[in-house]
C-alpha positions in Angstrom: 9.8 -2.8 -2.4 11.8 -1.5 -5.3 11.3 -2.1 -8.9 14.3 -3.4 -10.9 14.5 -0.6 -13.4 17.6 1.3 -14.1 18.0 5.1 -14.6 20.7 5.7 -17.1 22.9 8.7 -16.8 25.3 8.5 -19.7 28.3 10.7 -19.1 27.5 11.6 -15.6 30.5 11.4 -13.2 29.8 9.8 -9.9 31.5 9.8 -6.6 30.3 6.3 -5.8 29.5 3.2 -7.9 26.0 2.0 -8.4 24.9 -0.2 -5.6 22.7 -3.1 -5.6 20.3 -3.8 -2.7 21.5 -5.6 0.4 20.6 -9.2 1.4 17.3 -8.3 2.9 16.0 -6.2 -0.1 13.8 -7.5 -2.8 13.3 -6.0 -6.3 9.9 -6.4 -8.1 10.5 -7.9 -11.5 6.9 -9.0 -12.6 3.2 -8.9 -11.5 0.8 -11.8 -12.2 -2.1 -10.5 -14.2 -4.1 -13.7 -15.0 -4.1 -17.5 -15.1 -3.3 -18.9 -18.5 -4.7 -22.2 -19.7 -5.7 -25.1 -17.4 -2.3 -26.4 -16.1 -1.4 -23.7 -13.7 0.5 -21.2 -15.9 0.3 -17.5 -15.1 0.5 -14.5 -17.5 2.7 -11.7 -16.1 3.4 -8.1 -16.7 7.2 -7.6 -16.8 8.3 -4.7 -14.6 12.0 -4.9 -15.1 14.3 -3.4 -17.6 16.1 -6.8 -17.8 13.4 -9.3 -19.1 16.2 -11.7 -20.2 16.6 -12.6 -16.6 13.7 -14.9 -16.9 15.6 -17.3 -19.2 17.7 -18.3 -16.2 15.7 -17.4 -13.0 14.9 -20.6 -11.2 13.2 -19.0 -8.1 11.0 -16.0 -7.5 9.5 -14.7 -4.4 5.7 -14.1 -4.1 4.0 -11.0 -2.6 5.0 -8.9 0.4 5.9 -12.1 2.5 8.4 -13.1 -0.2 7.3 -16.6 -0.3 9.8 -18.6 -2.4 8.5 -20.4 -5.4 10.5 -22.5 -8.0 10.0 -21.6 -11.7 9.6 -24.7 -13.8 9.4 -22.7 -17.1 9.3 -19.3 -18.5 8.4 -18.0 -22.0 7.6 -14.8 -23.7 4.2 -14.2 -25.1 2.7 -11.0 -26.7 4.9 -8.5 -24.8 4.4 -10.3 -21.6 5.6 -13.4 -19.9 4.2 -16.8 -19.1 5.5 -18.6 -16.0 4.8 -22.1 -14.7 5.6 -22.6 -11.0 6.2 -25.8 -9.0 3.1 -26.9 -7.1 0.8 -24.7 -9.2 -0.9 -27.2 -11.4 -4.4 -26.0 -11.8 -6.1 -22.9 -13.3 -7.7 -22.3 -9.9 -4.3 -22.3 -8.2 -3.0 -19.9 -10.8 -6.0 -17.7 -10.4 -5.2 -17.3 -6.7 -2.0 -15.6 -7.8 -3.6 -12.8 -9.8 -2.3 -9.4 -8.7 0.8 -10.9 -6.9 4.2 -9.2 -7.4 7.1 -11.4 -8.2 10.5 -10.5 -6.7 14.0 -11.4 -6.7 16.6 -11.0 -3.8 18.6 -7.8 -4.2 21.7 -9.9 -4.3 20.6 -11.1 -7.7 20.2 -7.7 -9.2 21.8 -7.0 -12.6 25.2 -5.3 -12.5 24.8 -1.9 -14.1 27.4 -0.1 -16.1 29.1 2.9 -14.6 26.8 5.9 -14.6 23.7 3.9 -14.4 21.6 3.5 -11.2 18.6 1.5 -10.0 15.4 3.6 -9.5 15.5 2.9 -5.7 18.9 4.4 -5.6 17.7 7.6 -7.2 14.4 8.0 -5.5 14.9 9.8 -2.2 18.1 11.6 -3.2 18.4 15.2 -2.1 18.7 17.4 -5.2 21.1 20.4 -5.1 22.0 22.8 -7.8 25.6 23.4 -8.7 25.3 26.7 -6.8 24.2 24.8 -3.7 20.5 25.6 -3.7 18.3 22.8 -2.2 15.5 21.9 -4.7 14.0 19.0 -2.7 14.0 15.3 -3.1 13.4 12.9 -5.9 9.9 11.6 -5.3 9.4 9.5 -8.4 10.7 8.7 -11.9 8.7 9.1 -15.1 9.6 7.0 -18.2 9.4 9.0 -21.4 10.4 8.0 -24.8 13.8 9.7 -24.8 15.0 9.8 -21.2 13.7 9.4 -17.7 12.4 12.5 -15.8 13.0 12.9 -12.1 10.1 14.4 -10.2 11.6 16.5 -7.4 9.3 17.6 -4.6 9.8 20.3 -2.0 6.7 20.9 0.1 3.8 21.4 -2.4 6.2 22.4 -5.2 7.1 20.0 -7.9 10.0 20.2 -10.4 10.6 18.0 -13.4 14.2 17.4 -14.1 15.3 15.4 -17.3 17.8 12.7 -16.5 20.4 13.9 -19.1 24.0 14.6 -18.6 23.6 18.3 -19.5 21.4 18.6 -16.4 22.4 15.9 -13.9 26.1 16.6 -13.2 26.8 14.2 -10.3 25.2 11.5 -8.3 26.7 10.7 -5.0 24.8 7.8 -3.5 27.0 7.8 -0.5 26.1 11.3 0.4 22.5 10.9 -0.8 22.8 13.8 -3.2 22.2 14.5 -6.9 23.8 17.7 -8.2 22.0 19.4 -11.2 22.6 22.3 -13.3 19.2 23.7 -14.3 18.7 24.6 -17.9 16.9 27.8 -18.8 13.2 27.3 -18.3 13.6 24.6 -15.5 14.2 27.1 -12.8 
């Protein structure tokens, strides 16, 4: 399951447009952390870069089975989110949802601006230098204050590549390749 996070590549030219997941894909947007109150509300950790989506989301999908559940109401609270689902009317019912991941269908993914990509589009890309050297594959993405950092792995070796236009020269999702120009000290 992918998280609905975007990885912004300002100024990076791309040979293909950002893609959203297909019909069978789901994107995780929140995780239930606790019951709230006695009437079935749940407190959630938001794991999307687009929390405004909860103002209009009427249906979410629970856990790995992607069980549909209707959202009766959503409201922000202390950096998190409170949700009330249909047919979850007691604290006990809400408690049973603790730890459950909440997803949306990939077809409901937010449209990204050109040069921006979903994390699941970036993770797994083969990374090549502008000279054609194979550096490995993007294994994960770290969020830092200024920009994302791509963790590229090749065997036991790990290379951290800043997601900035001076380094990331091209992302070709169709070919599954990211082309980078390593700055001094990254090699």
